[in-house]
C-alpha positions as CSV (number, residue, x, y, z in Angstrom):
1,X,42.5,-203.5,6.6
2,X,40.2,-202.4,9.5
3,X,41.5,-200.2,12.3
4,X,41.2,-203.2,14.7
5,X,43.2,-205.4,12.3
6,X,45.8,-202.7,12.0
7,X,46.1,-202.1,15.8
8,X,46.4,-205.8,16.5
9,X,49.0,-206.2,13.8
10,X,51.1,-203.3,15.2
11,X,50.9,-204.7,18.7
12,X,51.8,-208.2,17.6
13,X,54.8,-206.9,15.6
14,X,56.0,-205.1,18.6
15,X,55.5,-208.0,20.9
16,X,52.9,-206.2,23.0
17,X,49.7,-207.4,24.7
18,X,46.3,-205.9,25.4
19,X,43.5,-206.2,28.0
20,X,40.1,-204.5,28.2
21,X,38.0,-203.1,31.0
22,X,34.5,-202.3,29.8
23,X,31.5,-200.7,31.3
24,X,29.0,-199.3,28.8
25,X,30.3,-201.4,25.9
26,X,29.6,-204.6,27.9
27,X,32.2,-206.8,26.1
28,X,31.6,-205.3,22.6
29,X,35.2,-204.0,22.5
30,X,36.6,-207.4,23.4
31,X,34.3,-209.0,20.8
32,X,35.6,-206.6,18.1
33,X,39.2,-207.5,19.0
34,X,38.6,-211.2,19.1
35,X,36.7,-211.1,15.8
36,X,40.1,-210.8,14.1
37,X,41.9,-214.1,13.3
38,X,45.1,-214.3,15.3
39,X,43.9,-211.9,18.0
40,X,45.1,-214.4,20.6
41,X,48.7,-213.3,19.9
42,X,47.9,-209.9,21.5
43,X,44.6,-210.0,23.4
44,X,44.9,-211.5,26.9
45,X,41.3,-211.0,28.1
46,X,39.0,-208.5,29.6
47,X,36.7,-207.5,32.5
48,X,33.2,-206.3,32.0
49,X,32.7,-204.0,35.0
50,X,29.2,-202.8,34.4
51,X,28.4,-202.2,38.0
52,X,30.4,-199.5,39.9
53,X,31.2,-201.8,42.8
54,X,32.9,-204.2,40.3
55,X,35.0,-201.4,39.0
56,X,36.2,-201.0,42.6
57,X,36.4,-204.6,43.8
58,X,37.9,-206.2,40.6
59,X,39.7,-203.4,38.8
60,X,40.9,-201.6,41.9
61,X,39.3,-198.2,41.2
62,X,39.6,-196.4,44.5
63,X,36.3,-195.7,46.3
64,X,37.5,-192.1,46.9
65,X,38.0,-191.6,43.2
66,X,34.5,-192.8,42.5
67,X,33.1,-190.6,45.2
68,X,35.0,-187.5,44.0
69,X,34.7,-188.0,40.2
70,X,32.1,-190.6,39.6
71,X,32.2,-193.7,37.3
72,X,31.7,-191.5,34.2
73,X,35.0,-189.7,34.4
74,X,38.4,-189.6,32.9
75,X,39.9,-190.5,36.2
76,X,37.7,-193.6,36.4
77,X,38.6,-194.6,32.8
78,X,42.3,-194.3,33.6
79,X,42.0,-196.2,36.8
80,X,40.0,-199.0,35.0
81,X,42.6,-199.2,32.2
82,X,45.4,-199.3,34.8
83,X,43.6,-201.9,36.9
84,X,43.0,-204.3,34.0
85,X,46.5,-203.9,32.7
86,X,47.9,-204.9,36.1
87,X,45.3,-207.6,36.7
88,X,46.0,-209.4,33.5
89,X,49.7,-208.5,33.1
90,X,49.2,-206.8,29.7
91,X,51.4,-204.2,28.0
92,X,48.3,-202.0,27.6
93,X,44.9,-201.7,29.1
94,X,42.0,-200.1,27.3
95,X,38.8,-199.0,29.2
96,X,35.3,-197.7,28.4
97,X,33.0,-195.9,30.8
98,X,30.0,-193.7,30.1
99,X,26.4,-193.3,29.3
100,X,24.9,-195.3,26.5
101,X,21.3,-194.6,27.4
102,X,18.4,-194.5,27.4
103,X,18.7,-192.4,30.6
104,X,21.4,-190.0,31.9
105,X,23.7,-191.2,34.6
106,X,25.4,-189.2,37.3
107,X,23.8,-186.1,35.8
108,X,25.6,-186.7,32.5
109,X,23.7,-187.0,29.3
110,X,23.5,-190.0,27.0
111,X,26.6,-190.1,24.7
112,X,29.0,-188.8,27.4
113,X,31.8,-191.3,27.3
114,X,35.3,-191.7,28.5
115,X,37.9,-194.1,27.0
116,X,41.1,-194.7,28.7
117,X,44.5,-196.3,27.9
118,X,47.2,-197.4,30.3
119,X,50.7,-198.5,29.4
120,X,54.1,-198.6,31.0
121,X,54.5,-194.8,30.9
122,X,51.1,-194.1,32.6
123,X,47.5,-193.6,31.7
124,X,45.5,-191.2,29.6
125,X,41.8,-190.7,28.7
126,X,39.6,-189.0,26.2
127,X,36.2,-187.5,26.6
128,X,33.6,-188.2,23.8
129,X,30.2,-186.6,23.2
130,X,28.6,-189.2,20.9
131,X,25.4,-188.8,19.0
132,X,22.8,-191.5,18.4
133,X,21.1,-194.2,20.3
134,X,22.5,-196.9,22.6
135,X,23.9,-199.1,19.8
136,X,25.5,-196.2,18.0
137,X,27.1,-194.9,21.2
138,X,28.5,-198.3,22.1
139,X,29.9,-198.9,18.6
140,X,31.4,-195.4,18.4
141,X,33.0,-195.9,21.8
142,X,34.8,-199.1,20.6
143,X,36.1,-197.3,17.6
144,X,37.3,-194.4,19.7
145,X,39.1,-196.7,22.1
146,X,41.0,-198.4,19.3
147,X,41.8,-195.0,17.8
148,X,43.2,-193.7,21.2
149,X,45.6,-196.7,21.6
150,X,46.5,-196.5,17.9
151,X,47.5,-192.8,18.3
152,X,49.6,-193.6,21.4
153,X,51.4,-196.4,19.5
154,X,52.0,-193.9,16.6
155,X,53.6,-191.4,19.0
156,X,55.7,-194.1,20.6
157,X,56.8,-195.2,17.1
158,X,58.0,-191.6,16.6
159,X,59.8,-191.6,19.9
160,X,57.1,-189.5,21.7
161,X,55.7,-191.4,24.6
């Protein structure tokens, strides 16, 4: 069973739902989730907020946060995940933001990525420094986002949340 299959199964068994907010992955994360038969029991939908102003206007990322930390930041990833969770009424929001290449962004090198997860108890993010070209960075970002939420679910299963 793939990590995506496992994650969706765990969410479904717990009666939980999921939404995505994607920047550098451009819908790849939503595509990987919906490639699993039965994903509709868990996956509500997603927002591809590729442009910074869409992060602000659709997902509610505060302008002050973007000015202070930039779009490639843990704070932005957490705000995106929180925004899509609230927008779509999901149990969890997952977000991706970063630099897939070919050029750096906001002074950050290619492969600098943040993934975020927001749930009922708050939001968290993880910084990644990913090797490879654009496709490899985007695919690795999706795997990391799934892994981050899976780890959070594992801690909640053990009463740590």
